[in-house]
N, C-alpha and C positions, 0 to 999 in steps of 0.2 A: 561313388558320388551320390547316388540316390539315398544310401544309408546315412551319409553325412548330412544331406538336406533334411532328412527326417529328424535326426538328432538336433540339428540347428533349430528347426521349428519347435521341437519339444522344449529346448532351453529358452527360446523366446517366449513361449507360452507360459512357462514357469515364472520368468522374469515379469511379464505383464500381470500375472496373477498376484505376485508378491507386491508389485507396485499398487495394485487396486486395494489390497488389504491394508497396506501402510497408509494410503490416502484416507481410507475410511476410519482407521484407528486414530491417526495423528492429525491435528489441525494443519492447514496449509502452511502456516507460519513455520512450524517446526520441520515439516517435510522439506520445504524449500530452503530454509536457512541451515539445516543441519544434515538431514538424511541425504539429500541429493548432492551437496558439495562433498560429503564423505564418500559417496559412491564414486563420483568422478575422481576423487583423490586416490581411491583404491585402484581404479582403472589405470590411472597414470602410473602408479607404482607397478602394476602388473606389466604395463608396456615396457617400463625400464628393466624389470627383471627378465622379461622375454628377450629384450635386446641384448642384455649382458650375457645371457646364457646361450643364446642361439645365433642371433644375427652377428654379434661381434666375432664369433668363431670363423665366419665367412670372410671377415676383413682382416687381412694379415697385419697391417699397420697403416698409419697415416702415410700417404704417398704424395708425390709432387707432380705438378704440371710444369713442364719446361717449354719455353718458347725460344726458338732460334730466329732472331731478327736479322734479315739480310740487309736491311736499309735503316739502321737505327738512327741515322742522322737526318732522316726526312720526316715531314709532318705526319705521314701515314703511320709511322711507328707508334705515335701516341694513340691514334684511333684504333689500330688493329692489334697492337701488342699491349701497351701499358694499361689501357682501360680494361682489356679482357683479363690481364693478370689480376687486376683488382676484383673483377667479377668472380674468378676462381677462388681468390682469398676469402671473399665474402661467403662463399659456399663452404668454406672450411678446408680448402686445399692449401698446401704450401706451393705457391706459384712464383716462378722467377723467369726472367728473360736474360738471354746471353747473346753476345755476338757469335757468329759461326766459329771463329777460331778458338774461342774459349771452350766450346763444346768439343771441337775436334781434338784439342789437346788434353781434355779431361773427360773422356767418355764414360768414366766410372759413375758420373752423376746420373746416368740413365738407369742405374741399378735400382733406384727407389722411385722410379718414374711411373705414373699412371698414364699420362698422355704426353706425347711429343707433338708440339705444334710448330710448323715451319712457315715463316712468312717471308715472301720475296727473296728466297735464297735459291740460286741456280744449282743445278745438278753438277756435282764434281765427284772425284774419287772419295774425298773426305766425307761428303754428305752421303754418298752411297754406302760407305762403311757404317756411318751412324744409323742410317735407316735399317741396315741389315742387323745391326746389334739390337736395335729396338724390336725388330721382328723376332729375333731369337729370344728376347725377354718377354715376348707376348705383350708388347706395349702398342696401343693403338696410335696411329700416326695421322695427323691432320695437316693438310696443306691449305694455308689461307691465301686467297687471291683477292685483291681489291682493284684490279684492272683487267682488261681483256688481253692478258699477256701470255696465254697458253696456246695461242694459235699463231704459228710463225707466218701465216699468210697475211696477218694483220700488219706485219712489219713493212709497210710501204708508205712512202711520203704522202701519197694521195689520201691515205687513211689517217696516218699519224703525222700531223704536221710538224711535230717536234723533231722528227728526223731531219727535216729540211731546215727549220728555223734554228735548231741548236747545232747544226753541222755534224750530225752523227752519221756513221757509216751504216748504210742499210744492211749490209751483211752482218755487222756486229750486233745490230738490234735483232735481226732474224735468228742469229745464233743464241742470243740471250733468251728469246722467247722459246726457242726449241729446248734449251736447257731447263727452263721453268716448266714446260710441258712434261718433260721426262721426270722431273722431280715430283710434280703433282700426280702423275700416273703411277708412281711408285708408292704413294701413300694410300691409306685406307679410305679417307674421307676428304672432301674439299669443302671449305667454308668461304662465303662471299658476302659482301655487304648489300647486294640487291638481288631481287628475284630474276631479273634479266640475266645477270651474270651467272646465277646459280643454274638456270636452265641451260645456258651454253656450256657450263662446266660438266653437266650431267652427260653431255654427248661424248665426253672422253671415257665414259664407262664407269665413272666413280659416283658414289652417292654424294650429293651436294646439298648443303644447308645454308640458310641465310642468317648471318650474324650482322646486324646493322651497325653502321658507325653511330656514334652518339657523344654526348657531353658527359662530364663528370661533375661531382658536387662543387668542386672548386671553380669550374668554368661557369656554372650556374650562379654561384655566389658573386663572382666577379662581374658577370653580366648584369645582374640586378643592381649591384652597387654602381656600375658605370652608367646604367640607365637613369638611376636616381640622381647621380651627380653630373649628368651631362651639362656642360657649360652652355650659357646662352649663345645661340648660333650667331656666327658673323653674317655678313650680307650674302654669303655664298650658299647654294644648295648643292650638295655633293652626291653625284651618282657613282657609287662604288663598284669597282670591278676587282674582285680579290682573286685574280688568276694565279699570281705567284711566279710562274715560269713562262718561258717562251713557247711552251707546247700548245698554247691556245690561240695562236694568231688567226687561224681560220674560224675558230669559234667566235672570236670577237667580231669578225666581219659580219656575222649574222645580224648583230644589232647596230652596226656602224651607220647605215643610212639614216636610221631614226635618231641616233645620237647627234649626228651632224645637224639635222633639222632642229633638234631641241637646243643645241648650243647657239644656233643662229636666232632662234625665237626667244630664248630666255638668257639674257646677258649675265644673270647672276648664277648660272649653273657651271659646275666644274665636273670633270671626270677624274676620279681618284683611283690610281692603280698602284700596285706593289712591285717593287724591284724592277726586273726587266720583263714584266709581263707583257709589255707592249713595245713593239719595234715600230716607232712612228714612221720611219722612212718607208715602210711597206704599205702605208695607207696614204695615198696622195690626197684624198679628201680631208685627211686629218691634219696635214702639215700646216695649213694656215691657222689651225686652232691649237697649235702647240702650247700657247700661253694659257690655254684653258684646261690643260691637263696637269694634275697635281700628282707628282711622283713621291711615293713614300718608301722608306727603306723596308726591306724584308725583315721580319721579326720572328722569333721562335713561337711555336704554337701557344705557349703559355702566356704570351703577350699579344696574341692575335686579336682578342676581343677589344683591347684598348684601341687598336687601329680601326677595326670595323665600326666601333662606336662613333667614329667621325662621319660615317655615311648617313645620308638622309634616305637614299633609295639604294637597294642592292640589286645588281643584275647578274644573271647566270646564263649567258647565251651559249648554246652548244649546237653543233651540227647534228641533224637527225640521221645518224649512221650507227651501226652496231657498236663501234668502239665507244662512242659517246653515250649511247643508250645504257651502257653498263655502268656508267659513273654514278656515284651515290649522291644523296641530297645534302651533303654536309654544308655547302654554301648557303642553303636555305636555313638550316637550323642554327648555324653560327650567327646569322643576322637576326633570326627570329628571337633568340634569347635576349637580344638587345632591343626588341620590339621595332625592328627596321623592316619595312615591307620589301618583298622580293618580286622581281619579274624574271621568269625563267623560260627557257625553251621547253616545249612540251615533250620531253623525253619520258619514258615510262616511270622512272623513279619520281620525277617531279609531278607527273600526273597523279601519282598515288597519294601524294601528301598535300598538294595545293588544290583547293576548291577555288576555281577562277573567280576573282572578284570578291572573295570572302576573306581568305587568309593569305592571299597573294595573287599574282597574275601570271597567266601563261600566254606567250606570244609566239606565233608561228611564222610571221613574215614582217617585213619592214613597216607596213601600215599598223599592224597590231602592236609592234614595239613602240611606235610613236604614240599611239593612242593611250597605251598603258602608262608610258612615261609622262605624258602630258597630264593625264588625270591626277597622278600622284604629285606632280609639281604644283599644280594650281590649287589643290585642295589639301591643306595641311591636316584637317580633321580626318580625311580619308587615309592619309599616311599613318596617323596615329591609330585609327581603328583597325586597319589591315595589319599593322605591326603588332598590336595588342592581341588580336585574334590568332595570329601566327604564333605568338608566345605561348598562349594557352594550348594550342594544338601540338606543339613539339614537346610539351612537358613530359608526356608519358612515353611516346614511341621511341624517343632518342635518349631516355633517361637512364641513370644508373640502375634504378629499380627494374626497368624492363630488360636491360642488358643482363642482369643477374638471372632473371626468370628465363630468358631465352637460352642462356648458357646452361641452366639446369635442364631445360627441355632437350637441348642437344645431348646432354649426358644420358638422359633416359632413352633417347632414340638410338644411341650407339652402344647401349648396354653398360654404361659406366656409372650410373647413378647409385648402384648398390655396392660399389666396391670401396666406398669410403664413408666416413661419418659425416655426411653432408648436413649442414646446419638446417634444422627444421625440415628435414627430408619428408616426413610424413605429411605435414601441412601442405608442402609444395606439391607433392604427388597427388594428394587428394584434390587440391585446387585444379590441377590440370585435368584429372579424370572427370570432375564435375563439369568443368567448362566444356570439354568435348561431348559430354553426355547431354548437357542442358541448353547450351547457347542457342541452338536453332529451334528449341521448343518455346522460346519467348516470342510471342506473336506481336507484342507491342514494343518494337525496337525504337528507342529514342533517337532524336537527331544526332548527327555525328559530333556536334558541339553543344556545350551547355547553353540553355536559353537564359539570356541575361536581360533583366528589365532595364529601362532607362532610369538612371539615377544621377544625382548631383552630389558633389563633395561640399559638405557644409563646413567642416573644419578639417585641417590637416596640419600635423606637426611632424617634422622629419629630422632625425639625427643623421640620416643617410648611412647608418650602420646596418649590416645584414643580420637578420634574425632567422634562425632555422625554424622557429616555432612562432605561430601567431594565434590569437584568440579572436573569433568573430562572435558578435552578439546581435542577433536579430531582435528588433525592438518594436513592440506595438502596445501602447497603453499599459506600461508597467512602471509608472513613476514611483510606486510604493516599494518595488522590489529591486529595481535595476542598480541602485547604489550599492547594495550588498553584493551583487554579482561583480560589479566593477572593483570593489575593494578586495574581493577574493582573487581577482586577477593581479591586482597591484601587489598582493601579499605573496605571490609565487616566489619560491627560492631559486628559480631559473632567472638568470640575469638578463639575457637578451630576449626580449619579447616584442612582437608587434600586436597592436590592438585595433580592431575595426568594429565600429558600431554601425549597424544598418537600420535606419528608422523607416518603417513602412507606413508613413503618413499618420503617425499617432495623433489622436484627437485630445489627449490629455497633455500634461506638462512634461512628458517623458523626454522630448528632445531638448527642452530648456534645462532640465535637471542634468542630463548627460553632458551638454555643452559646458555648463559651469564646472562639472567635475573634471572634464578633459582639460579645460583651460588651467585648472589648478594642479593637475597630476600628470600632465603629458611628459614631463621630464623622466618619469619612471620607465618609459618605453622608448625603444629605438625609433619606431615609426607608429603613429596612431592617426586615426581619421574617423570622422562621422560622415556617413553617407545618408542620403534620403531619397527614397524612390519617388519618381515623378508622380506616379499614381499608386494607390494601394494595390499591392501585387501578391499578397499572401506569403506564407512562411517559406515555401520552397524557393520562390523567386528571390526573396530577400536574402536567403542564405547564398544563393547563386551569385547575387550582386556582391556580397562580401567576399566570397571565394574569388570572384573575378578580380576584385580590386587588390586584395592582399598579395604580397609577393614573397611569402615564406614557403619553405619546402613542405612543412606540415602545419595543419590547421586544426584547432580545437573549437568546434561550435559550442557555445554556451548560451542557453536560453536565459532571458533576462530575469527570470524568477528563480534560477538555480545558482549554485555556488561551487567553486573549486576549492579543495583543501590545498594548503601551501605547497605540498610536494607533488601535486597532480601532474603538472606539465613535465617536470624533470623525470618523473617515474614513467610516464607514457612515452616520452622521447627515448628513454633508454630501451624500453621494450620494442618499440617499432623499429629502431635502428639495428638492434641486435638480432631481430627475427627476420627482417626483410618483408614484414607484413605491410599491408596497405592501410590497416586501421588497428589501433590499440585502444582498448576500452577498459576503464577502471570499474570496480565495484562501486555501487552508490549507497550512500546513507540516505534513507528517506526520512524527511522531517516535515513538521507543520503543526498546526493547532489541533487538528482532529486526530488525536492519537488512536482512537478506536478504529477509525477508518483505515489508518495505516497498518495496524496490526491484523485487521481482518481481510484486507484486500490482497488477493492472491498475487496480482501483478507486481505489487510493490516489493515482494519478498525475493524476487529473482533477477532484479536489474543488475546485469553485469557479472553475475555469479557463475554462469556456465561458460565452458570453453567454446571456441568457435567450431561449431559442427553444422555443416550445411543442411543435413537432414533435420536436425533439431530446429534450426532457424526457419525451415520451411513450415514447421508445425505452428510457429508463433514467434514473435519478436521478444528477445530478452536483452537487447543491447540498446541503450538509450542514445539519443543524438550526441550526448556529451562523450565523444570519443575522438581521439587524435587521428586525423585522416591525412593521407598523402594527397597534396593538391594535384599531383600528376594523375593519381588514381581517380580523383573526382573528375578531372578533365577527360580521362579515357572512357568512362562509362556514360558521359553526357550530362554530368551534374545531377542535381536533384530534379525529379520529375515535377514539372509545373502544371501538369494536366489533371492532377487528382481532383475529383469532384468533391470528395470529403477529405479535409485536411487532417493531419495528425500522424500519418504513417509514411511520410516521405523518407524518413531515415530508414525505416524497415525496407522500403522499396530499394533504397540505395544499397543496403547490405545484400539483398537478393541479386541485384545487378553485378555487384562485386563477384559473387559466386559464379554467375553466368559468364563473366569475363576472365575467370581463372585467377582471381585474387583471393587472398585470405586475410583473416584478422587474428589478433592475439589478445588473450585475456591478461590483464595486469595482475589479477588475483589479489588486489588490495583495495580497501576502501580509499578513494582519492577524490570524491566529489559528492555533492549533496543535492538531492532531488526534492524540491519543495512541493508539498501537496496543499492546495488551497482551492477555493471555490471555482476559480477560472483556469486552473492548471490543465494541461493536456490529459492527465490521468483522470481528472473529474469529468472533462468533456467527453472522454471515451465512453463513460457510462451513459451518456445521454444520446449517443449515436449508435445505431445498430451495428453490432459486431459483424453480423453477416454481410451488411452493406460494404463495410471496409474489406472484408475477405473477398467479396465478389470483385472489387476493384483490383485486388492483388491477383486473383485468379486470371483476370483478363490480361494482365501484363506478364504474369509468370504461371502459365498453366501447370507446370510441373509440381508446384507446391501442393496442389489438390491431392495428389497421391499420398503425400506424407501426412496431410491432415486426416485422411481416411484411416491411415494406420494408427494415428494418435487416438482417433475416436474409438477404434476397436479395443484400445486399452482401457 
């Protein structure tokens, strides 16, 4: 090991010496445009050869992940099986789900299996045989639990009210729980949707990991469309209770006294319930209010959002007992995607996601339930604000992107990440390692949610069609350039686009110029709007306002003096979707009147040309703000930092926080946008502001970058 370290230091010294010599001999222009890209190209080729000759020998062939779904006809199947099947497929696996009998009758399918995942399937002779066969083939077995079903002592009517309300035999339920416990104890690993359930599962002697419930892209698209197309409300205000089955009678009783008070106080309120979720005859207080209860038919999960969209307020009452503490937050994120505020009992999962009074409410007793309900009923603006903040909050944690990342992390923990050609395995592994290494070294942790300035909507045009991609343009006194930027967005070869312009109180005619252009060209876009900050709020806040307003999955910030080439959005979208990255950045063509400045300025020659390397990014920024960003990732890291004393490096700070949160970017490796250099451009302004002053602000927020700068200076 010591000899290896000496050799490594010698090679690094030779490399740094060669770089110094080349930099002295060659102008920066040729070094950055030709030598460095060629070097990275050779490195990538070397990685591919290494992988083909060495790593691939360790991987016998592409294998499959097989799910056995014991309750394929229930809503849980979509959350625990189908959505994780898609996660494994995104990582490069062949993933499928089957009913138990299909696997029992065709067990040869296990011969090419990497993982066997069993969900809600009771132990039986057939399952025992399948598990034994998997063990013989050295296949890892995961048992997935989404309820407190592995403790037979839980199978009592006083704990699980559904035993009583659904007329079940206590002995049958206890036997089922016992069989599920046997099945879970026979497997290698247990996965659960909540920390509470995971800790309880670990007591069975098995390793347990958290795989949260979440939404998929179709659910997000449908929710955004339903929110935009929500019909004008009738005279009623609906308090929605999406219980679904009779198992929650005692849970509903938690909120009942407050609901009765609300129904008496506000004649325009209704309680909306699904199916047989409520047995009215069990609630004497509610019988006189039967006409104020709206019963809706149960619908499949894929149509659920259409029903929840009818709610004005969502409630999730639960008893504070272990069985309910283990339940996930899905009722919260289902309504949050529709920007509907939730009031929930303070179980551990709800306490983890709801900041009381900010993105929802937590209610412990009848008085708190009444107070929360009343606040939301009398204040429509509060309902909108809480619902909107809930929407931004759930974007990442319950997203497809996060589900894929968590699935990959699980594979690394159980030793299966290197047994298959996982898509972008190196970038994913590097992101996790850097996150674990760096996150706690950042002393300036931002607030949990992005800081949004007060803004008003000046113009808005809607086709109410969903766009996956949107462009945001922060605007301040760029009347001479902004039309060229707008025309470049209009010329994109991607059909479905949203466009948001956010004006930061321009003092020239920028707002009037943009308004005239939008009035004339709004038909090109699915949805477009002009926002205006109430007060001048600077660049970071203006970008946050535009991100907050837009409702696309991916967002391309475009400064008003720059331009996109026609293929930019489609190219970046292809790269970000195929890679699972949180940001995709193109190479930039630098243009402007001062050709000499452009050719001689070191910074202009490297915009977007380097691959995403955390250590190299720490040395200095080479990724412009013109990059396609996942809105969920923007939300996760707290948006752009609005506290910079010196503006201009907010995008650089964002990339560093992506690294600290375990996210990664992908280089598009093609010129797809144009950076304009002029007297008032960011690049020119950077020359008038102390570089060291900017770096000191970065050091304050990200102390770890100092180490890499010192290494860079030594070269």
